[in-house]
C-alpha positions in Angstrom: -4.2 11.2 -5.4 -6.7 11.5 -8.3 -6.0 10.8 -12.1 -7.9 11.4 -15.3 -7.3 8.7 -17.5 -6.9 8.3 -21.3 -8.7 6.1 -24.0 -6.6 3.1 -24.8 -8.1 0.1 -24.1 -6.3 -3.0 -23.3 -5.4 -4.2 -26.6 -4.0 -0.7 -27.3 -6.6 0.3 -29.8 -9.0 3.7 -29.3 -12.6 4.4 -28.8 -14.9 7.3 -29.5 -14.9 7.6 -25.7 -12.3 10.0 -24.6 -11.4 9.9 -21.2 -8.2 12.9 -20.7 -5.2 11.6 -18.9 -3.0 14.8 -18.4 -5.0 16.5 -15.8 -4.5 14.8 -12.2 -6.6 17.2 -9.7 -3.6 16.2 -7.2 -0.5 14.5 -7.5 0.5 15.0 -3.8 1.8 11.3 -2.9 2.8 12.3 0.3 -0.9 13.6 1.4 -2.1 10.3 0.3 0.5 8.3 2.5 -0.1 10.7 5.4 -4.0 10.4 4.9 -3.7 6.2 4.9 -1.6 6.7 8.5 -4.3 9.0 9.7 -7.2 6.6 8.9 -5.2 3.4 10.3 -4.5 5.4 13.7 -8.4 6.2 13.8 -9.5 2.9 13.1 -6.9 1.6 15.6 -8.4 3.8 18.2 -11.9 3.2 17.6 -10.9 -0.8 17.9 -9.0 0.1 21.2 -11.9 1.7 23.1 -14.2 -1.1 22.8 -11.9 -4.2 23.0 -13.0 -6.2 25.9 -11.1 -7.1 28.8 -8.4 -10.5 27.8 -7.9 -9.0 24.3 -4.9 -9.0 22.3 -3.9 -7.1 19.3 -0.8 -7.9 17.2 0.5 -5.4 14.8 3.4 -6.8 12.5 5.3 -5.0 9.6 5.0 -7.8 7.0 8.7 -8.9 6.3 7.7 -10.4 3.2 6.6 -7.1 2.0 8.8 -4.8 3.4 12.0 -7.0 2.6 13.0 -7.5 5.9 13.5 -10.6 5.9 14.1 -12.4 9.4 13.4 -8.8 11.1 10.2 -8.9 12.9 9.1 -5.3 13.8 5.8 -5.4 15.7 3.8 -3.9 18.7 1.5 -6.2 21.0 -1.1 -4.9 22.9 -3.4 -6.6 25.7 -6.2 -5.3 27.3 -6.5 -6.0 31.2 -9.1 -5.1 33.6 -10.8 -2.0 34.3 -9.4 -1.0 30.7 -5.9 -1.2 31.0 -4.1 -1.6 28.0 -0.2 -3.0 28.3 2.0 -2.7 24.9 4.9 -4.1 23.9 7.1 -3.1 21.1 10.0 -5.1 19.9 13.5 -4.1 21.0 17.0 -4.8 19.7 17.4 -8.1 21.6 14.6 -9.8 19.3 16.3 -8.5 16.1 18.9 -10.2 14.0 22.4 -8.0 13.3 21.8 -5.5 10.4 18.4 -4.9 11.6 18.9 -3.3 14.9 17.7 -0.2 15.9 20.4 2.9 16.5 20.8 5.0 19.3 18.5 7.7 17.1 15.8 5.3 16.9 15.9 4.2 20.6 15.6 7.7 21.7 12.5 8.1 19.3 10.8 5.2 21.0 11.4 6.8 24.4 10.5 10.2 23.2 7.0 8.5 22.0 6.6 7.4 25.6 7.9 3.6 25.4 9.9 2.5 28.5 13.2 0.9 27.9 13.4 -3.1 27.9 12.5 -4.1 31.5 11.7 -1.3 32.8 8.0 -1.8 32.7 6.7 -5.2 34.9 6.4 -7.9 32.5 8.1 -6.5 29.3 11.4 -8.6 29.4 13.3 -7.6 26.2 10.7 -5.6 24.6 10.0 -1.8 25.2 7.0 -1.2 27.2 4.0 1.0 27.5 1.0 1.4 30.0 -1.9 2.8 28.9 -6.0 2.9 29.0 -8.9 2.2 26.9 -9.7 5.9 27.5 -6.6 7.2 26.2 -7.2 5.1 23.0 -6.4 8.1 20.8 -3.2 9.1 22.3 -1.9 5.6 22.3 -3.2 4.9 18.3 -1.0 7.8 17.4 1.9 6.6 19.6 1.8 3.1 17.9 1.1 4.7 14.4 4.2 6.7 14.6 6.0 3.9 16.3 5.4 1.7 13.2 6.1 4.3 10.7 8.8 6.6 12.1 10.9 3.9 14.0 10.3 0.9 12.8 10.4 2.3 9.1 6.7 1.2 7.7 6.5 2.8 4.5 2.7 2.7 4.3 0.2 0.7 6.6 -0.8 -1.8 3.5 2.7 -3.2 5.0 0.8 -3.9 8.2 -1.0 -7.2 9.3 -2.7 -7.6 12.3 -4.3 -10.2 14.3 -7.0 -9.7 17.2 -7.8 -12.6 19.5 -9.0 -13.4 22.9 -7.1 -14.8 26.0 -7.8 -18.2 24.4 -6.6 -17.2 21.1 -9.8 -17.1 19.4 -10.3 -14.5 16.7 -12.1 -11.8 17.5 -14.5 -9.8 14.8 -13.1 -6.1 14.5 -13.8 -3.6 11.9 -10.6 -2.8 9.1 -7.5 -1.1 10.4 -7.5 1.2 7.3 -5.4 -0.5 4.5 -3.5 -3.1 7.2 -4.2 -6.8 6.4 -6.0 -8.7 8.8 -4.4 -12.5 9.1 -7.2 -14.5 7.8 -8.2 -17.6 5.7 -9.9 -17.1 2.5 -13.2 -19.0 2.7 -14.5 -21.7 0.3 -16.8 -19.4 -1.1 -15.1 -16.6 -1.6 -12.8 -18.3 -3.7 -15.6 -19.9 -6.0 -17.0 -16.5 -6.2 -13.5 -14.9 -7.6 -12.5 -17.9 -9.6 -16.2 -17.4 -11.5 -15.4 -13.7 -12.1 -11.9 -15.0 -13.5 -13.6 -17.4 -15.7 -16.1 -14.9 -17.2 -19.1 -16.6 -15.6 -22.4 -15.5 -16.8 -23.3 -15.0 -13.1 -20.9 -12.2 -13.0 -22.7 -10.3 -15.5 -25.4 -9.4 -12.5 -22.5 -8.2 -10.4 -21.6 -4.6 -10.2 -18.2 -3.8 -12.1 -16.4 -2.6 -8.7 -17.4 -6.0 -6.8 -15.9 -7.9 -10.2 -12.9 -6.0 -10.0 -12.1 -6.4 -6.3 -12.8 -10.2 -6.8 -10.4 -10.3 -9.8 -7.5 -8.7 -8.0 -8.6 -10.7 -4.9 -8.0 -13.5 -6.8 -4.9 -12.7 -8.3 -3.5 -12.0 -5.1 -4.8 -15.1 -3.4 -6.8 -13.1 -0.9 -10.3 -12.1 0.2 -12.1 -9.2 -1.2 -12.8 -7.8 1.9 -9.0 -8.0 2.6 -7.4 -5.7 0.0 -5.6 -2.4 0.7 -8.3 0.0 -0.2 -7.4 3.9 0.6 -9.9 6.7 1.3 -10.1 7.2 -2.8 -11.5 4.0 -3.0 -8.2 3.0 -5.1 -7.0 -0.7 -4.3 -3.3 -0.7 -3.6 -0.4 -3.2 -4.6 2.9 -3.4 -3.8 5.6 -3.9 -6.9 8.9 -4.0 -5.7 9.8 -0.2 -4.9 6.5 0.9 -6.8 3.1 1.2 -6.0 0.2 0.4 -8.4 -3.7 1.7 -7.6 -6.4 -0.1 -9.2 -9.5 2.3 -9.5 -13.6 1.7 -10.6 -14.9 4.7 -12.8 -18.7 5.0 -13.4 -19.1 7.4 -16.2 -17.9 5.9 -18.5 -17.6 2.3 -16.8 -13.7 2.2 -16.7 -11.1 0.3 -14.6 -8.0 2.3 -14.2 -4.7 0.7 -13.3 -2.0 2.7 -12.7 1.4 3.8 -10.7 2.5 7.3 -9.6 6.4 6.0 -11.0 8.4 8.8 -9.5 7.4 12.0 -7.9 9.5 15.1 -7.2 11.0 14.9 -10.4 12.2 17.9 -12.6 9.9 17.9 -16.1 12.6 18.4 -18.7 12.2 18.0 -22.5 15.0 15.0 -22.2 12.2 13.8 -19.7 9.3 14.3 -22.0 11.1 12.8 -24.9 11.8 9.9 -22.9 8.5 9.1 -21.7 7.4 9.2 -25.5 9.7 7.0 -26.4 8.7 4.5 -24.1 5.1 4.7 -24.7 5.3 4.2 -28.4 7.1 1.0 -27.5 4.7 -0.2 -24.9 2.3 -2.6 -26.2 -0.5 -1.2 -24.0 -1.1 1.9 -21.9 1.1 4.9 -21.6 3.6 7.2 -19.8 3.3 10.9 -19.2 4.4 13.6 -16.9 1.9 16.3 -14.9 3.6 18.7 -12.7 6.8 17.1 -10.9 5.0 13.5 -11.2 5.8 11.0 -13.8 2.5 8.4 -14.3 2.1 5.3 -15.9 -1.6 4.2 -17.0 -3.1 1.3 -18.4 -7.1 1.7 -18.8 -9.3 -1.4 -19.0 -13.2 -0.6 -20.5 -15.5 -1.7 -17.9 -18.6 -1.9 -20.4 -18.6 -6.1 -21.3 -16.0 -6.3 -19.0 -13.5 -8.9 -19.4 -11.4 -10.2 -16.4 -8.9 -11.3 -18.3 -7.9 -8.1 -19.8 -8.0 -6.8 -16.1 -5.4 -9.7 -15.2 -3.2 -8.7 -18.2 -3.0 -4.9 -17.2 -2.2 -5.7 -13.4 0.3 -8.1 -14.3 1.7 -5.7 -17.1 1.6 -2.7 -14.9 3.1 -4.2 -11.8 6.2 -5.3 -13.5 6.3 -1.8 -15.8 6.3 0.1 -12.8 8.8 -1.4 -10.5 11.3 -1.6 -13.5 10.4 1.7 -14.8 10.9 3.5 -11.5 14.2 2.3 -11.2 15.5 2.8 -14.5 14.0 6.4 -14.8 15.0 7.6 -11.3 18.8 6.3 -12.2 18.4 8.9 -15.3 16.1 11.8 -14.1 16.0 11.5 -10.2 12.7 12.1 -8.2 11.5 9.9 -5.6 9.9 6.4 -6.0 7.0 5.4 -3.8 9.2 3.0 -1.4 12.5 4.4 -2.3 14.2 5.5 1.1 17.0 7.8 0.4 16.3 8.7 -3.2 18.3 11.7 -4.4 18.4 13.5 -7.5 20.4 11.8 -10.5 23.7 13.2 -11.1 24.6 12.6 -14.9 26.0 14.1 -17.9 23.6 16.9 -19.4 25.1 15.8 -22.9 23.9 11.8 -22.0 20.5 11.6 -24.1 20.6 7.9 -24.6 17.1 6.1 -24.9 18.2 3.1 -23.0 16.2 -0.2 -23.6 14.1 0.0 -20.7 11.2 -2.3 -21.8 
């Protein structure tokens, strides 16, 4: 998903530099999510193929981010001798009522190659699967489909992983796409991020994309290398049912904070009127529709970059996108980024009330 941004600065003013906002080269959100899962599976296969004997991998759907509460959907893998891999996937006995899998989900697990709980030796109450490092590619695909299609992870960014040896000591591994490692933020990284946020003079020699990562990481209380970054270089931030992306452009220096608020929406005259009215009431940024996607955008100038401007844009966009996708979906239908089961809205065609969305 690529988006060409426009010319409002963080204060809502205008510049002589004009960047068109209305021509994204692609608005296919599904392909972006599919590509994220493909990257995750590829990275997981590469990691599994070279893990040493005794290594363990824990992949978990983050219950805080996904809203599953006490339900923890996870897949655990352990590397045994001769490259054998033992995999376990959570079963209903480990899930609270209301979050247990139905018959269709259990059948899907079996169809993916998992054996029911207790069938594979040592699996206990978990689904079991035996594989080898030589079949890492096939195993990674099975695990990705399990997490996505059965456990309902909407995006790899909702996954948390931990890799350790038999003595629970962390093992250094390459990133697994946009999945997040369970790791602590080092004191040096905290100090560097704080210097950027404070606008210290030392930050002036740091490249714009690095400054942006440090600022966003500081806001999320994370490390820059733990941010969710996709194949386009966009930093992803979950905002309720919406997804916010932060992208750095070079010419001219610009930081885009944007969100695909709705996809698969019908671009009617009423929708365009609504977006125009809402944009006029927004203190910064704008809303617009291209093809079948409604975008929200707040550009921040990269020249003489101010960390506080980016922080404000991210704060406004995360709140705005999560509010607007629900409100606009209720009136115009379409699909939210994390709105499972969204359907077209059914409303009176003569009801053109504006509504106080902001």
